N, C-alpha and C positions, 0 to 999 in steps of 0.2 A: 439296452436302454435303461433297464432297471438297475444294472450294475453302475452306470454313470450317475444315476440319481443318488444311489447309496453313497458313491464316492464323493459327490458334491455335498451331500448332507453331512458326511463325516468331516470334510474339510471345513464346512461352515460351523460345525459343532466345535472343532478345535479352535477356530478363530474366535468364536464366542467365549470359549474358556479362557483364551489368551486375553481378550478384552476385559473379562471379569477380573483378571489378576492385575491389570494395570490400575494404578492408583487414580483416584477421582480427578486430581489436577492434571495428571498425564492424559486421561481420557478427554478432558476438556480441551487440552492443547492439541491433541490429535484431531478432535472434532473441528476445532478452529482451523487447523491446517487444511483439512479437506474443504472447508467452506471457502477459504482463500483460494485454493486451487480451482474451485468451481467459478469463482469470480474472474480469475485470470483467464480461464477457458472461455467464459462468456464474452469478455472484452476482445480476446483474440478472434472469436467467431464474428464479432461485429465488423472487423477489418478484413478478414481473409478473403472475402468475395472479390474485393478490388485489389488486394495486396496479399496474395497467397504466401509470400515470403515471411509474413509475420508469424506463421506457424512455428518458425525456428526461434522465436523470442521467449518461449515459455520460461526457460531458465533465467533470462534477464529480468523477468517479472517476479522472480522468487522474493517473497517478502522477508524483511528483516524481522528479528524476533519481536520488536516493538509493535509490529503491525497487528499482532494477535489481539492487542487490547484496543485497537482503534476500530471505529465503525466501518462497515462495508464501503460506504461512499468514499472514504479517504483512500482505502486501498484501490478501489476502482479507478479513482482519479490518478493515482500513481501509475497504474497499468496504462491508462489512456495516454498520459504524458510521455511515457517511455515509447509507446508504439508510434505516437505522432512524431517524436524525435527521429525514430528509425526511418519512418516513411519519408521524412524531410531530409534524410541523409546526415543528420546531426549525430554527434557522439552521445552515447548513453551513460557515460561515466558520472557526470555531475548529478548531485542529489536532485530529487524531485520536490515539487511543492509539498506533497504529502510528508516527505521525510523532514523538510524544514518545519512543517507544522508540528510534527511529533517532537522534534527537539525543543521548539518553543513551548509546547505543552508540558513536556517533562521539566524544563527549566522553571516554568511558572509554579511548579509544585514545590521546588526548593526555595525559590526567591521570586518576588514580584518582578514582572517584566517592566523595563522602562517604557516610555511612551512609544518610541520607534518599534520596540519589540512587540508591544500590544497592537500597534497599527499593522505590522507585518503579519502577525497572526490573523488579525481581522481581514486583511486583504486576501490571504490564502483561503480563509474560511469562506469568504464571499465568493471566491473563484470556484471552490469545490461545490458549495451549496446553492450558488446563484442568488445570494442575498446581498444586501447593501448596508452593512453595519459599520464599515470603516469610518465614514464621515462623523459618526457620533463620538469618536474617541478624542478628537483634536487634530492638530496639524503636526506633520513630521518636523523634526528638528531643523532640517534644511531641505531644500528642493532635491529630490532624488534619494533621500536618505533610506527610505524603505526599499526601493529597488536595489540600492547598493547593498543593504543588509541581506536581503534575500539572495542576491547573486553571490555574495561572499559566502553565505552559509551553504549554498548549493555546491560551490567549489570545495569547501571544507568537508562536505559530505561525499566527495568524489570516491567512487569505488569501481572496481572492475566488475562488469556485468557480463 
């Protein structure tokens, strides 16, 4: 027993030394990766009672690099959306609301979004956070423009999961 404790202590000491050598940014990225893993596991746990097959989806929920900078609720929504698609028998390849939101957010940093882009962002924001901001921005350029934009962006963000 004492030998196992010493062995475990030695391993932990080596791991601590390794972490100390990792640069500050790398440590933050590593920490964020573990936080996202915990979120994915939590979302899977919510569904696996009724749908045990969702245990096999962990790799499909793997976040893209951009998710590290997004708040937890956005990644959690991403996980929920993919699991709901899986349960409904739908394909997982199309992008998610969260991925569309990230693209719109990143685009707005480079150049202002047009009205439809702003409304699409607001619609997804409202969906994720349960708010009602979209109405305050104005009207879409034509009926169905926002749905069309979001759908097209999801298709363009298609990836193998």
